[in-house]
N, C-alpha and C positions, 0 to 999 in steps of 0.2 A: 252566234247562238242571239245576239239582242236580233237582229232581224230574226229571225225564225217566231221569239216570241212574241214580238210585234203585229208578224201576221193571222196567228192563231185566231184574238179573236173579230178580226177579217174574215177567217175561211171557218169560223161558227157562224157568221152573221149567213156568207153563203148560202152552206151547205143549209141553214134552217130554209133562208129564202129560197133553194130548191124547192127543199118539200114542203113547203108553201107553196112552191107554187104547182108540184107534183101535183100536190092533196089539191086543190084548187081542179087542176086540169082535173084528177081523175071526179072531183063531183060533179063537175060540171056534164062530164060524158054520162057519168051512173049518177045523177039525180037521185036516185033513189038509192043508193048505196045500205049497202046490211050494215043498223049500227055496228055488232059484232066487230066486223075491217074496219069501222073509222074508228073504237076505243083499239085495235092491234096498233091502227096505223099511230095514233096519238098516244099508247105506249112505245111505241117505237121510238116515235122525237122525242119523246121526254129519255127517254132511254139515253141516242144518241146526242142532247142536252144537259146530258151528266159528264156521260164520258169527254167531253168536248171538256167541260167544269175539270174534270176530277185530271187529264189532261195540261189541263192551265196551270191547273192550283201546282200539278210537279212542277212543269218549265218554270213556272215563277220560285219553286223551289231550288231547284236547281239552281238557275241564276243567281238567285240569292250570293247561294255557295260559291259560285264560282266568283260572284263578286268580290265574294269575303277575304278568298281565297289568295286574289287577285290585290287586295288589301295588303293582305299579311304578306306578299311576296315583295310589296315595294315597299314594305317599311324596311324588310330585311334586307332590301337592294341600298335604300338611303346609310345605310347603316356601317355599306360597306365602302372603302377607304375606294377613293377613286387611283386613278394610273397615275397622273398625276402624284399626288401626295404619297402613294409607293414609291417612285422614281424619286423623288424626295429625300423621302425617310436612307432610304438604299443609300444615297450621294453624300445623307448626313452620317452617315455608321463608318461610310466609306471613310469617307475624313479625317473623323476622327478617329480610326483604325490608320492610319495614315501618320498623321500628327506621333500617335504614338512610338509609330515604329520607329521615326523620323528623330523623334526623341530620345529609342533608346539607340538609335547605330551612333546619334554625337554624345551620347554616355561613351557608350561603346568606345570609339575613336577618342575618345578623351585619354580611358581610363586605357589607351593601349601603345598614346603617346607618353603616361604617364610610366610608363612600364618600361618603354623605352628608354625615355629620362633616368631611370632608376637603375636598366641592366648596362646605363652607357657611365655612368654614376659608381656604379659596384665594380665595374671593368676596370675605371681608372682604380679607383683606390687599390682593389687586389695588384692591380701591375705597379702603384709606389707599394705594398709591404711586400713584392714582391724582390722589386728593386732593393728595399730597403732590407732583408735579406740577404742576399747577393752580397751583399757590400759589406753586412754586418762579417759574413761568412770569411769576406776578403780579408777583412782586419783580425780574424779570428784565427786564422788560418795559421800566422809564424806564429803570433803566441802558445797558439793547442802547443805547438814543436816545443819552443823553450819553457811552454807549463810544463811537457811532459819532463826533462832533463829536468828541470827542477825537481820534479819530486823522485824522477831515479839516484839524485844524488843524496847517499847520507846524512842525515842533518845531527848538527852539531848540542 
């Protein structure tokens, strides 16, 4: 696009030279050229110059717009984080998540060990309570029979 804009003034100069050369060549051939034809040729040259100037202005305006958009895109691209920054952020997030998971698993493992110890102590205590109840039953069985005998005897 920049090369095209650079060539426009050169093309305009070339075309003006060609027109001037054609005008001079025709003038030499027809020294007594009609003034109306000369005026028509001058109007054509003026029109051509005006169109070239208009095209050059339009191309310059469009080129300015393209440059402005390129600057906007460059600014937006500068704001976008790089791949290494994204990867580093993801690694950091993953490390935090894994650390949190590890802490929770450690806490749960400790809770399980405490529960195992509690269940073991409860089993041991329950076993002693049952043994005590069994031993109490063996002691109360003979006396229960004797207590029943005393109850069956008449009171005095």
